[in-house]
N, C-alpha and C positions, 0 to 999 in steps of 0.2 A: 794414384798408381796402385794396381792390385797385383801382388806377387804371390800366387798360391803355391802350396807345397807340391801339388800334383794336378794333372789335367787329363782329360780323356784323349786317347789316341785313336778313337774309332771314327769312321765315316760310313758312307753308304755300303762299303764292301763288307764290314762286319755285320751290319743289319741284314744285308742280303744273305749272309751265311747263316744267321739265326733263322731267317725265314725258310731257308733250304731245309733246316732241321725240322722246323714246325711242319712243313709240308710232307716230310718223310714219315712223320708220326713215330719216329724212333728217337727217344730222348735219353735213355740210359746208354752207358758206354758201348761204343760200337765202331763202325768203320771211319767215322770222322775223327775220333780220338786216335785210332790206329794210323790214319794218314798223317796226322799232326806229329805223332811219335816218330814216324819214319823221316819226315822232313826235318824235325828238330835234331834228330841224331845226325843226319847228314850235315846240317848247318854247324853243329858242334864239333864234328869230326870224330864222333863216337860210334861204336857198333850198335848200341842200343839206347833208347830213351823210354822211360816208363812214366806216363802222365798220371797224376793224382789230383786230389781236390784242393790242395794248397801247398805252399812251400813248407809250411810246418809239417804237413803229412809227408812231404818228400824227405825231410830230415828223419822223421820217425821210421819210414820205410827203409832208408839207407842204414840206419843203426840196427834195426831189427834183422835185416838180411844177413848181417855178419854173424848172428847167433846160430844160423841154421845151415851154414855151409859145412861141407864134410871135412875139409882140411883146416885145422886150427881155428875153430869158431871162437868168437869172443865168449867169455863166461862172466857171470856176475862177480864183481869185485875187481875185475881188470881195470887198469889205470888208463884213462884217456886224457891227454893234455889239450886244454882249450884256452883261447885268449880270454882275457877278463872283460872285454867289451864286445858284446854282440846282442842279438835279439834273444828273447826268452826261450823260444823253441829251438834254438841251437842246443841248449842245455837239457831241456826237459826230457827228450827221449833217452838221453844217457842215464838220467836218474831213474826213469821208469823201467829201464832194463838192468838196474842194479850195478851200474858201472861207477867206478870211483873217479871223480873229476879232479884234475890238478890245474888250477888257474895260474896262468902265466901273464905277466904284464905285456902291454902293447908298446909299440914304438910311438913316441910322441908325434912324429912327423907323418909316418905312413898310416897310422891307426891300426895296423895289422900287428902280428906277432913281433915282439922285441926278440930278434933272432939270437942275440947273446943270451938272454934269459931262457929262451927255448932250448938252446944247446945245453945249458946247465941243468934244466928241468928234466930232460930225458934220462931215464934210469932203467934199471933191470926189470922193473915192474911195468914199464910203459908198453902197452899193446897197440895203442892207436893215437894219432894226432888228428884233431879236427881243426883244420885251418879255415878261418872265416875271411873272405874277401870283402872288406868293409866299404860300404858306400861307393862301390864301383871299382875299387882299387885292388888289383891282384897281389897276392903275396909273392915273395921272392922264392919261387919253388926250386930254383937251382940250389940255393943255400939250404932250404929245408931238406932237399934230397941228400945233400952232403951231411947234414946233421943226422939223418936217419942212417945213412951209410948202408952197411950190410945187415943191419939188425931187423928182426922180424917185427916190424912196426907198420901198421896199416895207416895210410894217409887218406883222409876223407876231406872233401871240400864243401863248406856251406857257401854256395855262390848265389844265394837268393837275392842279394842286392847288386850283383855284378855281372849280369848277363851281357855278353859282348866284350868284356874285358879280355885282354890278351897278354900273355907272358911268354916270351921266347917263341913266338910264332904259333902258340897253341891257345885255344880258348880257355879262359878260367872256368873251372868246373870239370876239366878233363885231365888234370895233373895227378889226381889221386885215383884210387881204385873205384870210387864213386864220387859224384858231385851233384848237389841239389840246386834247383832253380825255383824261382817263384814267378808267377804271372798274375799277381794281385794287381788291383787297379793302379796303385801308385808306382808300380815297377816298370821296367823297360818295355815290356809288352803286357797287355792285360787280356785275360780270358774270363773276366768277371772274378772268379776265384780259380786258382789252379797252381800246379807246381809240377816239376819233373825231376827225375833222377836219371843221369846218364852213366853208362859203364861200358867197358869193353869185355867184362867178365861174363861169360855165358851162364855159368851156374848162378851167380848173383842176380843176373837178369831174370832167370826163371824163378828163383826164390821170390823176387819182388812181384812177379806176375801172380804168384800164388798168394802171397801175403796181402796184396792189394785188394783182393776179392775173396774175403771170407776164409782164406786158407784152403780153398777147394782146388781140385785138379782141372777144372773146366777150361781154364785158359792156358794150360800147358800143352806142349807138343805130345804126341803119342809116346814117343821115346824121349824121356827128359831126365834131367839131373836132380830132380826133387824126389820123385817117387819111383823112378825107374821106367815103368811101362804102364800105360793106361789100357783099360779094356776097350774093345771095339764096340761094346754095347753102351750107347749113350745113356741109357736108363741107369745102368750101374754106376756110371761116372757122374751123374747129375748132382748128387749130394755127397761126394766123397771128399772128406776133409783130412788133409795130411799135415798142415801147419796151423799154429794158433794165430790166425790172421785177423784182418780188419775189413771194414768197408771204406776204402779210401778212393773209390772210383770217381772219376770226373764225369761230367755230363757231355753228351754229344755236342751241345751248343758250344761248350768251352773248346772242344777239339776243332770245331768248324771255325770259330773266331780265331783260334791260335794259328791256323793256316794262313789267314789273311794278315794277321799281325806280323808273322814271320817274314812275309814279303816286304814289309815296311821297316823291319828291324835295322838293316844296314843304314838306311837314310836317317832313322831316328837316332842311332848312335852317333853318326857323323854330326848331326845337329847338336847333340849334347857335348861333343868334343869341341865344337866351335864355340859354344857358350863357355866351356871351361877355359878356352884360350883367353876370352875377354875377362873372365873371373880372375885368372892368374895375373893378367896385366894390371887389373885394378887393385888386387889385394896382396900380390906377391911380396911387396915391400912395405906393407902397412906397418906403422910404428908399434902397434900394440895388439894386433890380431894376427895369429898364425893360421896358415891354411894347410890342408892335407898335401903331402908330397907324393907325387905319382910314381908308382912302380910299374914298369912295363907300359902298357897302354890301358889306362883306366876307362871305364865306360860311364863314369861320372854320374852315379845315381843322384847325388846331391852335392852341395858345397859345404864342407865342414869348416868352421872357424873356431879358434880357441883364444880367449883373452889371455894376455900375458899377466904375470903377477903384478906388474907395475902399471896396468891399464888404468886410465883416469876415471873409470866408472865401473860399477859392478855388472855382472851378467844380468841380474834382474833389471837394473836400470836400462841396459841396452835392449833387453827383450821388450820392455815397455815402449821404448822409442821405436823399435821396428814394428811392433804390433800397431801402434798409432799411425805408422806410415804405410800400413797395408801389406806388410811382409809377414808371411806365415813362417813360423819357426818351430823347431822341435829340438829336444836333446839329441846328442849323438847316440843314436840307437837306444840301448837301455843303460848307458853309462857303465860304471863299474858294477857288473852283475854280482860280484862276490859279496856285495853288501846288501843284497835284496833279502827280504824276509823269507822268500821261498827256500832259501838255502838251509833252513832248519830241517828240511826234509831230505837233504842231500848227504851223501858220503863224499867228502871233498877235502882237498888241502890247497894251500896257497903257496906257490913257490916264491920265496923272497918277499919283496914288497911291491905293491901295485901302485907305485907312485904316479906313473903316467896315466893309468886308468882313473885314478883319483883326480888328476888334473883335468882330464876330459870330462869326468863326471861333474866337477864343480864349476868349470869355466868354459866348457864346449857347447856348441849348438850347430845346427845345420839348416840351410835353406834349400829349397827345391831346385831341381833342374828339369828341363822339359825338351820335347822334340821339336820345338819351334824357337826362333831367336829370342833371347832374353837380354839383349844388349842394353836396352833402356832400363829394364828392371834391375840389372846388375849395377848400372850407374846410379840408380836411385838408392840401392842398398849401400853403395859406397858413400853417397852423400849423407845418408842417415847415420852411418857408422862414424863419420867424421875423420 
């Protein structure tokens, strides 16, 4: 039995899309990317989507944009609350822009924010909360909204692992002022490399268009919210730089592939949820393995399991057993990120104790989910686990 972590979601439609771009001779960002952005925004229920070259770049763009808005921009030293378990590039843009991170523990069951700890952690210095929807599972945004209340706190979402998750009838990634998505190979859709940011805020949308491509004005409307007004002379505007930007642009091939992947997304998420139903049936009452508790409607990026303290074997022993049985396994994202060596470069604090993050770090792991039935693979996993 071979149970891989990820698999290709492409067929002849994606290869035909690539060929369409090859025949056009236009490879850098253009109309294929623009079409995908429009379609993705419509799917998400957002006014705007901005495509970039990775989910990591999406997080960078999202954080950067808040520094250049006219009303109450973020400033270096501002406090941003983050969960202690996520991927590295959730955190790195915050450090790179001089923000102070406050790590908060996760809930042992949902693997998202421990909401009681989050409520305690929010203080007078808190300017933003970056909620991470881990492994397909959305946060409880109703409760997060109550925690924020009327305070001037920006809510952002790192939704790179949770495309298609739904909370209270809304797509995950659309509950904050901006939300990031990834379309890397192992994620819900794949555009080779790629990512997106969605927002309903027109100013932030235009700032991101500028930052994505060198900080120049070329991609802005003539009358815009970044520099005011552009010249009618294209020569004058060709190399006019107004923000300290990047080159985060995606390729036309990625935009073309994304259009085909988006057509398949509802069916692929439905298949993932059907696999999750079997997974929960097999492991929901396991004597010494706990599973992730669904909030809202998860899109089930993968299946997380955590050994209990009284488990009859160590995680290392179980990992060896699964590897020998052909099952691909990984840690739960980056584990307790607050213990990583990279933190020596950060301005940060830890709220309370990260007991649950430590538990996940030491005893957790996850296996893959796919867009095709995994019933046999999941039964094989259950037999190996014992």
